[in-house]
N, C-alpha and C positions, 0 to 999 in steps of 0.2 A: 112604356109606364121609365120605364126603368132611368132613362136618360132625360125624361124631364123632372123626375126628382132628383136627379144630380144636378138637374141645371139650376132648379128651386133654391136646393140647399146651395148649391152659390153663391143663390142673389140675394136673399137673405143673410148668408154667411157679410156679406157687400154692404146691407146693408145696415149689417147692425153694427158696423165702424162709424156710423153717422152721430150718432146718439149720442155718445162722447165725443164726437166732432165738435159737437155743435155745445154741446155746454147741457145734455136736456138728461142725465143720469149720471149716479157716483156708483163704484162698486159694484154690484150686477142688475140691478134695480132697472127694470124700463126690458122693453122686449120686442120682437118685427117677426109678423106672421103672415103668411104668403101662402097662395095653394095652389095646389096642382094643379093644372092645368088637365081635364079631361078627366078625372078624376074625382073622389068624396078624399080627397087625403089634402092637411096642411104641413108647412113646413114652418118648425118655432125654435125659438134657441131652448138648450135644456137651462131647469134651475141652477141655481147657485153657481151659475158658472165665469170668469174673470172676463171681460171682453177681449181681453189681447189672446181668449184662447177656443175664439168660436169663429173653429175652422169649419169650412162648408162639414167634414166628417164627425165634427160633433154636434150641425142641429141634429133636431127629429121629426120625425113625423109623424104625425096622427091623423086618425079618420075625424069629421066633423062629430063623433063626439066627443070625442077629449079622449079616446084610447091612443095610447101608445104601439104604434106600425110598425117603426125602424127604429130603430136608435140606441145607445150603448147607455145612458143617461136617460133619468125622470125629465120631463118634459117643464116647464114654466108650470111655476105656481098660480098663474093666470089662461096656462092650460082648453080651461073651460069657456072661461068669458067669451074667448077666443073663437072655438067653437062653435058656444049657441050662433053667435052675431053671424059666424056664414051657414048654420043651418036655414037662419030667418030671414039676412040679408041676402039671395042670391046674387045681387049684382057688385057686392062686396069682393074683391080680389088679395084687398089686405087688411088689418088691423096688427097699432103701433103704439103700446105704451108704456108710458114715460112717468118720472114724478122733475120734472126743469123746474125751477125755482119758482117762478110768476104766474106760471098757471097753475101747479099748485096753491100757489099763498091765495089765488080766487078760489078755487074748488074749497079747500080748506076756512071759506067765507060763507061757500053756497050762492057764489053773486054773480050772473053773466059777465063777459065784459065785453060791454056794451058795445053796440057798434059806430065808432066816432074816427074808426081811417080808412081813409079809400081802398087800403089795400086789405082795410077788415071785410068791407060791401064785395073788392075782385074775390077773395079768397074763399068768406066765409058766410056769402049772403047776408050779411043781417050779424045776430049776437051770438055769440059764443055761448051755449046752454047750457044750462048742470043740470047734471042726471042724481039719482037717487043717492042716497048716501048704502051700501047693498057690505056685503063680507066676502074676504079671499075665500077661495075655498069650494065652489058647490057655482052652478051656472046665473048667480044672482046678481053678478058684475053685469056680465054679460044681457041679459034683458032689459038691465039698467039703459043699455049703452040704448039697444035696439029699440022700444021707448021711447025715447030723447029722440033719434036721431031718423028715425023710420020718419017717410015727408021729410024732412028738415034738408033746409040746402046746404047747413053747418059739415063738414067733413069730420070737426070735431066733438064730442061731448067734454065739460070736468065732470067728472065723477063725486059731487059733495063728499070730502073730507080725505079723499083719496087721489084724486090726479086724472088728468088727459087721457084720454082715449082717443083716436084714432083710423077712419076709415080710408080706403082710397080704392079703386078700378084696378092696383093690382098694389104690392105692397112700399114698390119707391115712390105714387102719390101718398100712402097712407104717411111716412116718412117726410114729406117735405109739410105737407100737412100739419108733422106734431112739432118739423123746425118753426115752421109762421105762427103755430096758435102762440108759439108759448114769445118770438117778436112782439108781437102784439100786443098778448100776456106784460108783456114791461113797458111796451113803449104808453100803454094807455095807466098803468101802475104809476106812473112817472108824472106823465098829464095831471093826476088827480092829484097829485103833488104841487103842484099849479095854480089852480082851481078846477071846476067842475068842468070836464068837457064834451065840447058841444055836439049832439048830435044828426046825424045826416039824413035827411028826409030820406023816407021810404020809398016815393018814385027813386033819388037819384041811388040807392040805394037796388034796387032794379034792373036800373039800366046799369049802374057799374059791374053786378052781374051777370048779367045778361052780356054785356061787351068781354070782361076779362074773359069766360067761360066759353063761348062757339067762337070769338075773333081768336084774341089771341093763351090760350087756355091751355091746347096740343102742344107748346114751347115743348122738346127733345131732352133738355138740359134736366139733367139728375143734379139734386145734393152731390151725388160723388164729384162731378163736373168740376166742381171749383165753388158752389152758388145754387142755391133753394132751386127750380123749376121755374122761370117766371118772372124769376125776382126784376132783373129791366124791363116789367111792366109795366112794376107800379110806380116810376118816373112818371 
């Protein structure tokens, strides 16, 4: 167990560096977490620590109730939300939260990002949904994430007046979703300055999603390799 915790600390620390690299966070905002395989634990960043200080040793370990198990600092203020997701969505192995500019702007309007790009059909299987307004500090945000994403094909939810949360089979997949949700939120926003974007018909969305997820969706390219995983497949 000790080896797996250390490995997860290293993964989570490394993936945190991707958030500022892709322009998804400022100062100490945002967080990445990942389950510790074979345990009822997860690793998350500590609260109020700048990104250049986020070493593996700085990461904290929590149980699925959000209680601190190991670490020298208080866990992220979003820990209760992450813990709720892990408790109620056992298939989720990684959770990410950012305040990326364009995705958060859509969240401020409580408006889903419409599926008007083939890349959106590939990655999200439809619109990027809006979750309910919820206050930080307890598991209210987690409940909103689960209620919105359970049964949805989207790995991302825009929590109203707050910002995006993304999920994945592991933290790398959740970080990729965070990168992609900001990219499509920006592109669709720019498109709307030119006129109303054209929606993709549902049967085409379904076909694109099935093709991408089942044929091209298993690429091992990670954001840390210099590009979001599968980016080349959107050509």
